[in-house]
C-alpha positions as CSV (number, residue, x, y, z in Angstrom):
1,M,84.8,98.5,56.5
2,A,83.0,95.2,57.0
3,S,79.3,95.5,57.8
4,F,77.5,92.4,59.1
5,I,74.9,91.0,61.4
6,H,76.0,89.1,64.5
7,T,73.4,86.6,65.8
8,A,73.4,83.3,67.7
9,D,71.4,80.7,69.5
10,W,68.4,80.4,67.1
11,Q,67.9,76.8,68.5
12,I,65.4,76.0,65.9
13,G,63.5,72.8,66.7
14,K,63.4,73.6,70.5
15,P,60.5,71.4,71.8
16,F,59.3,73.7,74.7
17,L,58.0,70.7,76.6
18,Q,57.0,72.8,79.6
19,V,54.1,74.1,77.5
20,K,51.5,71.4,77.5
21,D,49.1,72.8,74.9
22,T,50.3,71.6,71.5
23,Q,49.0,74.6,69.6
24,K,50.7,77.0,72.0
25,R,53.9,74.9,71.7
26,F,53.7,75.2,67.9
27,K,53.4,78.9,68.2
28,L,56.7,79.1,70.1
29,S,58.5,76.8,67.7
30,Q,57.1,78.6,64.6
31,E,58.3,82.0,65.9
32,R,61.9,80.7,65.9
33,L,61.5,80.2,62.2
34,N,59.7,83.5,61.6
35,V,62.5,85.5,63.1
36,V,64.9,84.4,60.3
37,A,62.7,86.4,57.9
38,R,63.0,89.4,60.2
39,I,66.8,89.1,60.3
40,N,66.7,88.9,56.5
41,D,64.6,92.1,56.3
42,L,67.1,93.9,58.6
43,A,70.0,92.7,56.5
44,V,68.4,94.2,53.4
45,K,67.5,97.5,55.1
46,E,71.0,98.0,56.6
47,C,72.8,96.8,53.5
48,V,75.1,94.4,55.4
49,Q,77.5,92.2,53.6
50,F,77.1,88.9,55.5
51,I,75.5,87.3,58.5
52,L,77.4,85.4,61.3
53,V,75.6,82.8,63.5
54,A,77.7,82.1,66.5
55,G,76.5,78.6,67.2
56,D,73.3,76.7,68.0
57,L,71.5,77.3,64.8
58,F,69.6,74.1,65.7
59,D,68.5,73.0,69.2
60,S,69.7,69.5,68.5
61,P,72.7,67.9,66.7
62,T,70.2,65.7,64.9
63,P,67.2,67.7,63.9
64,S,64.5,66.1,61.8
65,P,64.6,66.3,58.0
66,S,61.6,68.6,57.9
67,I,63.2,71.1,60.2
68,I,66.4,71.0,58.2
69,T,64.6,71.6,55.0
70,E,62.6,74.5,56.4
71,V,65.7,76.2,57.8
72,L,67.6,75.8,54.6
73,E,64.7,77.3,52.6
74,L,64.7,80.3,54.9
75,I,68.4,80.8,54.8
76,G,68.4,80.2,51.0
77,S,66.1,83.2,50.6
78,I,68.8,85.5,52.0
79,D,70.8,87.2,49.3
80,I,74.1,87.4,51.2
81,P,76.4,84.8,52.7
82,V,75.5,83.2,56.0
83,F,78.3,81.8,58.1
84,V,77.5,79.3,60.9
85,I,79.6,77.5,63.5
86,P,78.3,74.6,65.5
87,G,77.5,75.3,69.2
88,N,77.0,73.0,72.1
89,H,73.4,72.2,71.1
90,D,74.3,71.4,67.4
91,H,78.0,70.5,67.8
92,G,80.1,69.4,64.9
93,A,81.0,65.8,65.9
94,L,80.7,63.0,63.3
95,G,77.1,61.7,63.1
96,T,75.6,65.2,63.6
97,V,73.5,67.2,61.1
98,W,76.4,68.9,59.5
99,H,77.9,65.6,58.3
100,S,74.6,64.0,57.1
101,D,74.1,63.3,53.4
102,Y,70.6,64.8,53.7
103,F,71.9,68.1,54.9
104,K,74.7,68.3,52.4
105,K,72.4,67.5,49.5
106,Y,69.8,70.1,50.3
107,Q,72.2,72.7,51.6
108,Q,73.8,72.8,48.1
109,K,70.5,72.7,46.4
110,I,68.4,75.1,48.5
111,A,70.9,77.3,50.5
112,P,74.2,77.6,48.6
113,N,74.8,80.9,50.4
114,L,75.1,79.0,53.7
115,Q,78.6,78.0,54.9
116,I,79.1,75.7,57.9
117,L,82.5,76.4,59.4
118,L,83.7,73.1,60.9
119,D,87.4,73.7,60.7
120,R,89.5,76.1,62.8
121,H,91.3,78.0,60.1
122,P,90.8,81.5,58.6
123,I,88.1,82.2,56.0
124,E,89.1,85.2,53.9
125,L,86.3,87.2,52.3
126,K,86.5,90.3,50.2
127,E,85.4,92.4,53.2
128,A,87.0,90.6,56.2
129,V,88.7,87.6,57.6
130,I,86.6,85.2,59.7
131,L,88.4,83.1,62.4
132,P,85.9,80.3,63.3
133,C,86.1,78.5,66.6
134,P,83.4,75.8,66.2
135,L,82.5,73.3,69.0
136,L,83.2,69.8,67.7
137,R,81.6,68.1,70.7
138,K,78.9,69.1,73.2
139,K,81.3,69.5,76.1
140,D,84.9,70.3,75.6
141,N,87.3,71.2,78.4
142,S,89.6,73.0,76.0
143,D,89.3,76.6,74.9
144,P,87.8,76.6,71.3
145,T,89.8,79.8,70.6
146,Q,93.1,78.3,71.7
147,W,94.3,77.8,68.1
148,L,94.5,81.6,67.8
149,R,97.1,82.0,70.5
150,D,99.8,80.5,68.3
151,F,98.4,81.5,64.9
152,N,100.7,83.1,62.3
153,W,98.9,86.4,61.9
154,S,101.2,87.5,59.0
155,S,99.6,84.7,56.9
156,I,96.3,86.7,56.5
157,S,95.5,90.2,55.1
158,I,96.8,93.1,57.2
159,D,94.1,95.4,55.9
160,K,90.9,93.5,56.4
161,P,89.1,93.4,59.8
162,R,89.6,90.1,61.7
163,I,86.5,88.6,63.2
164,V,86.5,85.7,65.7
165,L,83.4,83.6,65.7
166,A,83.0,81.5,68.9
167,H,80.5,79.8,71.1
168,G,81.0,79.3,74.9
169,S,81.3,81.1,78.2
170,V,84.1,83.7,78.8
171,R,86.3,83.0,81.8
172,D,84.8,85.6,84.1
173,F,81.2,85.1,83.0
174,V,79.3,81.8,83.2
175,G,75.8,81.3,81.8
176,R,73.0,79.7,83.6
177,D,69.9,77.7,82.7
178,Y,66.9,79.9,83.6
179,L,64.5,77.0,83.0
180,I,65.8,75.5,86.3
181,E,65.1,77.4,89.5
182,N,68.2,78.9,91.1
183,S,70.6,76.8,89.1
184,K,73.9,77.8,87.7
185,D,76.0,76.0,85.2
186,N,79.4,76.0,86.9
187,N,81.1,73.5,84.7
188,V,84.4,74.3,82.9
189,N,83.3,73.1,79.5
190,N,83.5,75.4,76.4
191,M,85.2,78.1,78.3
192,I,86.8,81.0,76.3
193,N,89.7,83.0,77.8
194,I,89.5,86.2,75.9
195,S,92.4,87.7,77.9
196,R,94.8,85.3,76.3
197,L,93.9,86.2,72.7
198,P,96.2,88.7,71.0
199,Q,94.0,91.8,71.3
200,D,95.9,93.9,68.7
201,E,95.3,91.3,66.1
202,I,91.6,90.9,66.5
203,D,88.9,93.5,65.7
204,Y,85.7,91.9,66.9
205,I,84.7,88.7,68.7
206,A,81.2,87.5,67.9
207,L,80.0,85.3,70.8
208,G,77.2,82.9,71.2
209,D,75.8,80.8,74.2
210,W,74.5,83.5,76.5
211,H,70.9,84.3,75.6
212,N,71.0,87.9,76.7
213,L,72.7,90.8,75.0
214,K,76.0,91.3,76.8
215,K,79.1,93.5,76.2
216,V,82.1,91.6,77.4
217,T,84.7,94.1,76.1
218,S,84.4,96.9,73.5
219,R,85.3,94.3,70.9
220,A,83.6,91.2,72.3
221,W,79.8,90.8,72.5
222,Y,77.1,88.3,73.0
223,S,74.3,89.1,70.7
224,G,71.7,87.1,72.7
225,T,69.0,85.0,71.0
226,P,66.9,86.8,68.3
227,E,63.7,85.3,69.8
228,P,63.5,85.0,73.6
229,D,63.1,81.4,74.8
230,R,62.9,81.4,78.6
231,F,61.9,83.2,81.7
232,D,64.8,85.3,83.0
233,Q,65.8,85.6,86.6
234,G,68.7,88.0,86.2
235,S,69.1,91.7,86.3
236,D,70.6,91.9,82.8
237,N,67.6,91.0,80.7
238,K,67.8,92.2,77.2
239,R,66.8,89.5,74.7
240,G,65.2,89.2,71.3
241,Q,67.7,91.2,69.2
242,V,70.6,90.9,66.8
243,L,73.6,93.1,66.5
244,E,74.7,95.1,63.4
245,V,78.5,95.5,63.5
246,K,80.6,97.8,61.4
247,V,84.3,97.4,61.8
248,C,87.6,98.5,60.2
249,R,91.0,96.9,60.8
250,G,92.6,98.4,63.9
251,E,89.6,100.4,64.9
252,E,86.9,100.1,67.6
253,P,83.8,98.4,66.1
254,Q,80.4,100.3,65.8
255,I,77.7,98.2,67.4
256,N,73.9,98.7,66.9
257,S,71.2,96.5,68.5
258,F,68.0,95.8,66.6
259,H,64.9,94.2,68.2
260,T,63.7,91.1,66.4
261,G,61.7,89.2,69.0
262,R,57.9,88.8,69.0
263,I,57.1,86.5,71.9
264,Q,57.4,88.2,75.3
265,W,58.4,86.4,78.5
266,H,57.5,88.3,81.7
267,N,58.6,87.9,85.3
268,I,56.7,89.6,88.2
269,S,56.3,89.2,91.9
270,F,53.1,90.1,93.7
271,T,51.9,90.0,97.3
272,F,48.2,90.2,98.2
273,N,47.8,92.2,101.4
274,C,44.1,93.0,101.0
275,D,41.2,92.4,98.6
276,N,41.8,95.7,96.8
277,D,45.1,94.3,95.6
278,L,43.3,92.0,93.2
279,N,42.5,95.0,91.0
280,R,46.1,96.2,91.2
281,F,47.3,92.8,90.2
282,R,44.9,92.8,87.2
283,R,46.0,96.2,86.1
284,L,49.7,95.1,86.3
285,V,49.1,92.0,84.2
286,D,47.0,94.0,81.7
287,E,49.8,96.5,81.2
288,L,52.2,93.7,80.5
289,I,50.0,91.7,78.1
290,D,48.3,94.8,76.5
291,G,45.5,92.8,74.9
292,R,47.7,90.2,73.1
293,V,46.6,86.6,72.8
294,F,49.0,83.7,72.5
295,K,52.0,86.0,72.4
296,D,53.1,86.2,76.0
297,L,54.4,83.9,78.8
298,L,54.1,85.0,82.4
299,R,55.9,83.8,85.5
300,V,54.4,85.0,88.7
301,E,55.9,84.7,92.2
302,V,52.8,85.2,94.3
303,S,52.2,85.4,98.1
304,G,49.7,86.8,100.6
305,T,46.0,86.2,101.2
306,L,42.6,87.2,99.9
307,S,39.1,86.8,101.4
308,L,37.1,83.8,100.4
309,S,34.8,85.7,98.0
310,T,37.6,87.7,96.4
311,H,39.7,84.6,96.0
312,K,37.0,83.2,93.7
313,Y,37.6,86.2,91.4
314,Y,41.3,85.6,91.6
315,E,40.8,82.0,90.5
316,S,38.6,83.2,87.6
317,L,41.3,85.6,86.5
318,I,44.0,82.9,86.6
319,N,41.8,80.7,84.5
320,D,41.4,83.5,81.9
321,L,45.1,84.1,81.8
322,N,45.7,80.4,81.3
323,N,43.5,80.6,78.2
324,N,45.0,83.8,76.8
325,L,48.7,83.3,77.5
326,I,51.0,80.8,75.9
327,R,52.0,79.8,79.4
328,L,51.2,80.9,82.9
329,R,53.7,79.7,85.6
330,I,52.8,80.4,89.2
331,K,55.3,80.0,92.0
332,G,54.0,80.3,95.5
333,E,50.4,80.6,96.5
334,C,47.7,83.2,97.2
335,Q,46.0,81.8,100.3
336,K,42.3,82.1,101.3
337,Q,41.6,83.8,104.6
338,P,38.0,84.3,105.8
339,K,37.1,87.9,106.6
340,P,35.3,88.6,109.8
341,E,32.0,89.3,108.0
342,E,32.4,86.0,106.0
343,L,32.9,84.1,109.2
344,E,29.9,85.8,110.7
345,Q,27.9,84.8,107.7
346,L,28.7,81.2,108.4
347,T,28.5,81.1,112.2
348,R,25.2,82.9,112.3
349,S,23.5,81.1,109.4
350,A,19.9,81.0,110.4
351,E,19.0,79.0,107.3
352,D,21.3,76.1,108.2
353,P,22.0,75.6,111.9
354,L,24.4,72.7,111.1
355,V,26.6,75.0,109.0
356,S,26.6,77.6,111.8
357,Q,27.6,75.0,114.3
358,V,30.4,73.5,112.2
359,A,31.7,77.0,111.3
360,S,31.8,78.0,114.9
361,L,33.8,74.9,115.9
362,L,36.2,75.4,113.0
363,Q,36.7,79.0,114.0
364,E,37.5,78.1,117.6
365,R,39.9,75.5,116.4
366,L,41.6,77.9,114.0
367,N,42.0,80.5,116.7
368,L,43.7,78.0,119.0
369,E,46.0,76.6,116.2
370,E,47.0,80.1,115.0
371,S,47.8,81.2,118.5
372,N,50.0,78.1,119.0
373,Q,51.5,78.6,115.5
374,S,50.3,75.1,114.7
375,E,50.8,73.6,111.2
376,E,47.3,72.3,111.4
377,A,46.0,75.8,111.0
378,N,46.2,75.6,107.2
379,I,44.1,72.5,107.2
380,T,41.4,74.1,109.4
381,R,41.5,77.3,107.3
382,L,41.0,75.2,104.1
383,A,38.1,73.4,105.8
384,L,36.5,76.8,106.5
385,C,37.0,77.8,102.9
386,E,35.3,74.7,101.6
387,L,32.4,75.2,104.0
388,Y,32.0,78.7,102.7
389,R,32.1,77.6,99.1
390,F,29.5,75.0,99.9
391,A,27.2,77.2,102.0
392,V,27.4,80.6,100.4
393,K,26.7,81.5,96.7
394,V,28.9,84.4,95.5
């Protein structure tokens, strides 16, 4: 039996440019390094024999020397072999990190247990046979597993489990970039046709590229990224883990998922129908964040209205969240709508007759524009809100 960890898409060096605060951005980048130590701890605890990284160890094909050195030091501290194939982010073309003199020098010196698999030929270990399918360019319209269709299977051990290591999208399943609203990556690059592989000859297919955990078949899995790196808009949202795989030749693999992520990315939708909903919104966010600071990102799709006075408390809450979260991303708008008593407070202002007169005129105009479904109603409503902010201290 071979026992190993299947992981992928570390994308170390990812810049996270959507996060403007440099300290918060550093927190995200650092956690992608910290997770390597957690993977090592798991490998020791579970007594696995090796680690497979199914592409995208780095976020770029040309990471900086400091990132390279730090990664090599982390991998070098692992006491078992670590096998890596290039993915689309850190592909294996000439001129990339894998061919640089700097990487080769320090890889041998700091991380001799690390093996970069740039060639499509079998690697026979004591416990298993690895069949690497590296990406040798960022976009390839050929199937990286195609070499296995005509492979001479009698040339390798008949007793050891055979493990395919590949990076790309399977034919009936295409990944998407969740950093872009409503976008899907419908290109035909780096596509893997699992159905054309000889199923009886292969015991496990370790896939990378999709950042969620996904079972494609009983013998083909995406591990997902070990540290979440984006807001998810799909229904299948299990990220921040690695897979422990135990497999024997000719038998179904045993798969166990272990959580490794620390940073949490949340998606919620909320509609404000009345002022009391602000407390409900606060409780929902508190349950998600649970008192953590600089460990969560929150994406909120917001709609609805609040009164002028309550909207001030909403703005204060949003400001606090911006301070305590790594990132707060708000889509939509919570609008301000004067309550009848707030309008009365303005239109019957004895202390300032001018405020009263202007408020009355704006209210009459708003009533007319809303009844006619005029687009100018939003401008008039905003003017009332600003007048209230100027005239009333809350």
